[in-house]
N, C-alpha and C positions, 0 to 999 in steps of 0.2 A: 512643192517641197519646202520652199522658203516660208510660205504662209503657215504651213503646219508647224514649222519650227518656232515661228514667232508666237503662235497660239499656245504652245506648250511652255514657252518661256514666260509668258505673261499670265498664265492661268494661276489662280490662287491655290495655295497649298491646302490640302485637306487637314482639318483640325485633328490633333492627336486624340486618340481614344481616352476617355476619362477612366481612371482606375476605379473599379467597382469594389466596394467594401460590403461584405456580407455581414449583416447584423441579425440578431435574433432577439425576440421578446422574452426568451426563457428567463434570463436573469432578473429583469424588472418584475415579472409575474411571480417568480420565486421569492424575491425580496418582499413583495406585497403580501403574499400569503404568510410568510414567516413573521412579518411585522404584525399582521392581524392576530395571529396565534399568540405572539408574545404579549400583545395588549390584553387579550382575554386571560392568558395565564397569570400575568403579573397583577392585574387589577381585579379580576373576578375571584381568583384564588390567592389573594394577596397574603403575604407573610410580613407582619410587622416585626421589626427588630434589626439587628446589625449582623454583619458577616465579617469575620476576621481572616485575612489572607496572610499566612505565615510565609515569609520569603526566605529567611536564613535558617539553616540548621545549626545544631550545637557545635559541629565540627568545622563549620565554615570560618575562614580567617576574617571575613568581613561580615559583621553582624548588622543587618538592616532592620529597621523597625517594622512592626506588623502594620498592615494597611487595614483600616476599619472603614467599612462602607455601610451606610444606612439603606435598608432594602427599599423603602418607599421612594426616597430621592433617586436612587440608582435606577429603579424601574421606570420612573417618569422620564428621567434624562435619557435612558436607554431607548425607550420607545420613540421619543422625539428624534433622536439621532438615526434610528432605524428608518423612520418615516422619511426623514430628510434624504438619506441615502437612496431610498426607493424612488423618491421624486426625481433626484438627480439622474438615476439610471433610466427612468422613463424619458426624461428630456434628452439624454444622450442618444438613446435608441431612436427616438422620433427624429432627431437630427442626423440619422444614418451614421452614428458613431458607435463603436463597440464599447461595451462596459469594460473598463480595464480590470486586470486581475487585482491590483492593489485596492481598488474600491470593494471588491468582493471580500478581500482579507479584512479590511476595516469593518465591514458589515459583520463578518463572522466574529471578530474580536469583541465588538460592542455587544452583540447578542450573548456571547459566552460570559462576559463579565456580569451582565445583568442577570443572566440565568443562574450563575453560581451564587451571586449575592442573594437572590430570591430563595434558592434552594437551601443555602446555609442558614439564612435567617429563620427558617421554619424547622431547623434541625435541633436535636438535643445538645449537640456540640457545635458551636458556631465557627469553629476554626477549620480552615481548609489549608492543609500543607501543600503548597504549590510544588515543592521539590518532589514529594511523594506522588503527586498527581501526574507530573510529567515523566518521572522516572518509571512509574508503572506503565504509562502509556507507551514508552519506548520498549519496555520489556515485552509487552503484548504485541508490539509491532514487528519484532525481529523476525519471527517465522513468516509473517506477511511480506516483509521486504525481500527476504531470500526467495520466497515464492514468486513475487512480482518480477524480480530480476530474471528468474527462470522463464516466466511467461513472455517477458519482453524479448529475450534472445530467441526463443522458439518462434514466436509469431513474426518477428522481424525477418527471420530466415524462411518463413512461409509455412510453418506448421502450427496449427492451433493446438495448444497444449491444455487439454481439459484435465490431464492426469497429474496436475500439480499436487492435488490432495493426496494421491497415492504415493507420490515421490516424497512428500513431507512425512507421511505415515511410515513409509518404508525406512526412511532415514532415522526416524525416532526409534523404531523397533530394533534395527540393526545396531545403532549406537548403544542402546541399553544392554543388549546381549553381549556385544564384543567388549565394551568397557567393563562390564561386570566380570566377564571371564578372564580378562587380562589385567584388570585393576588399573588400567591406564586410560584416562578420558581422551587423550590425544589419539590413541589408536581407535577408540570408539568414534571419534569425529571423522577420521579418515574412512572408517568403514561405512559411516552414514553417507558420505559422498559417493562411495562405490555403490551402495544400495540405490541411491538416486539415479546413478548412471544405468544400472541394470534395468530399472523400470523404464527409463527413457529409451533404452535399446529396443524394448518391445514396441513402444510407441513408434519409434523411428522405422523399425523394420516393416511393420505392417502398413504404416501410412506412406512411407517413401518407396519401398521396394515393391509392395504388393498392392498399393493404391487403395487400401481400405479407407473408408470414411474416417477422417481424423477425430471427429467428435465421438463417433461410436467407439473407436479404439480407446479414447481417453476415459469414457464412462466405464467401459468394461474393465480397464486397468484399475480404476478407483475401487470398483466393487471387488475385484480380485485381491488387491492388496488388503482391503479392509477385512475380507473373509479370511485370508491367509493369516494375517497378524492376529486376528481374534481367535482363530483356532489354535495357533501356536501359543498364544498367551494362556488360554485355558488348559491346554494339554502339557505344555512344557514349562512356561515361565512361572505360572501360579504354584505348581507343586515344588518348583526349585527356585523360589524367589531369592533365597539367600545367596545363591551362586550365579544366577542368570538375570536377576532383575534388581540388583542393588548397585547400580553404577556409581563410581566416584564422580562427584560434581566439580565443575571448574570453580575455583575461587575467584572472587572479585579482585581486579587489579586497579588500584587507585593511581592515577597519573599525578605525579607531584605538582603542586601549585594549581593546576587546572581543576583537579578534583575538589578544591576548596572554594571555588567560586560559587556564590549562592545560585541556586536553581540549575545553572549550566553544569556545574561540577557533578552534583549527584545524578543528574540526568544522563550525561554523556561520558563522563570520565571516571565513574566508579562501576565499571562493568566487567564482564567476563571476556575471555579471549574471543569467544564467538561473536560478540558484539563488535569488537575491534576489527575482526575479520570482515564483518558486514560493512563497516565504514570503507574499508579498502575495496571490497567487492563493488559497492555502488560507484565509487570513483573509477575503478578499472573498467567496468562495463560501459559507463558513460564515455570515457575517453576512447575506449576501444571501438565503440560503435560509430562515433562521429569524427574521430581524428586519426584513424589508422587504416591501413590497407585491408586488414582483416574485416573491419567494420563495413568498409565500402563494399566489399564482395558480399558480405552477409546481407546487407540491405538491398543490393542489386538482385540477389537471388529471391528475396522476399517480395520485391516489387515487380520485376520482369525477368523471370527465370530463362525465358527463351533468348532474350538479349544477352544475359550473362553467359549462357551456353555458347553463343556465337563468338564471344571473346575468349573462350577457353576455360571458363570456370566450370568445374564439375558440380552440377547442381545437386545431384543425389548425395555425393560425399560431403559437400558443404552443409547441407541440411542435416545429415546424419550426425556429424560430429558436433555441430552447434546445439542440436537438441540434446545430445549427450552432455555437453558442457552445462546446459541449463539444468539438467537432471542432477548433476553434481552439486550445483549451487543450492537447489531445492533440498537435497539431502542434508546439507549443512544446516539449513533452517529446521529440518526435522530433529536434528541432534540437539537443538536448543531446548526442546521440550524436556528431554530426559537428562541431559548433562548440565543444564543451567537452571531450568525453571522448576520442574516437578521432582526430578531425582529418581524416577522409575517409569516404566512403560505401563500404560493402561489402554484398555480397548478404546478405539476411536478417539484418542486423546487430541487429535488435531481439530476435531469438532468443526469441520467446514472451513478451516483456515485457507485451504487451497483455493476454494471458490471465491473467498473474499479477496485473495491475492490476485485471482484472475480479474475480478472487478476493478482492482487497483490498477491493473494494466490498462484497462479500457479508460478508467477515470484519468489516468496519467497520460493518455494518448500515445501509448507505446514508447514513452520516453523514460529512461531509468530514473532520472531525478524526479520527474513529476509522479511517476509510479511510487517512488519511495515516499513522497509527501502524502500521496493518497493513502498508502498503507499506514503512515503515522496518524492520519485522520481517523481511520478505522480503529487503530489501537487506542487512540485517545477516547473515542466514543465508548469503547469497551471498558476502559479503566474508570471512566467517569462514574459509572454505576457502582463500581467497587468503593470509590471514595465517598460517594453520597450515602452508601449503605453504612460505612464505618462511622460517619458523623451523625447518623440517625436522621437523615433527611426524610421528609414526608413524601417525597416523590416516589411513586410506586416502582419497585425494583423491576417489575415486568416491563414497564415502559422504558426504563434505561437499558434493559437487556436487548430490546429490539432495535435500539438506535443503530448499531453497526450494520444491521441487515437492511434497515430503512435507507441508510446512506448508500449501501451497496445497490439497492434497487434503483435509487435515484441516479447513480453513476451509470448503471447498465442501460437505463431508459434513455440516457442521452441528455438529461437536463443540465449537464455541465457544459453544454455547447456542442457544436458539430464535431463528431469524432469519425475518423476514417482510418481503419487499420491498413496494414500492408496489402497491396493490391492482390498478391498471389497467396495470401494466408488461407489455408484450408483447401487449396487447389493442388491436386497432385500434378507433377510435371512428367508428361510422357514425351520422351524425345522422339521427334519425327524420324 
């Protein structure tokens, strides 16, 4: 017994397990491809001339000078910097280190500056209004952000919400009709949230109570809402447009002082009430998910519903009401189309925004803040073709129109890195 004790006392301790860092070659490869394409674009189809970036507007209290960049110099410097960042990313991955997010951001900013300079140099009007570019991007992103928040809540609680498109479209239709009939956009906004809840009720009932495949229910709901709103538009709204499809629009609310800051003011603080509600919604969903008891229960149900059930959480009820909450948020996003952006309802006016919002959820790794940033990226890509069209750029409009969808495909394909959704998402919970 003594010998055995001495042996254990003098035996060397086992070395601690080294921490494994998972790295991927996706970022360096993507950087290399984009750098090569940029070199071909800037040098083969070169545009000689200058681009003018207008920073301040006439109403800004601080007037900043315009920035003038030469296309040739900017293209050369841009490609060199892109190549350098690509090499750095290859070295980091080879050394088993992850490519940091800030390096990806720097790469994107360098490419964007070089691309805008090249595009504007070959345009009939060489001036790019940065305030208009970013403000328009935010405007196009608002429905996507509301839709992505809906998707984050739904999938975090374990329900794959393919019906975001239908919830946005239902909110747009209902808000237009109710606001037109009552003459009050605030009542129309409330009605849009109710419409989103009603669509989500169907999704929740069939997928949670009757265990129907969630993807199939979502697709059917999208087709149902599209068909129903199109039929009602043709048979009811079009013949009675004056009374049922002329909703009052929300006026822009300028926040004192903040709205006069160059670029930031026109982009964020000269908006309608729906956009300010969006700011609150993003913060509330983030804080609620990760810093409250409600969020802890919601995430537990989405990750391990059986374990949540054993500690007294009603899985079905939790899923049902949180999917409904997501529907209400998506309905608000639909109201933005009719009460802020267009001013009337049109057939299929959401134009696939719900599916792009779903891609933003995946791109953002089921995090409200990251999903919001992804939605802003999609909105920026959509607005970029509008701005380039206004200044008369030689870039084909068809190429710019496909940008948001290319970004969506890249996100869904997983080129943004390893993504893993909630473990129980899409899986019905049948209590034993």
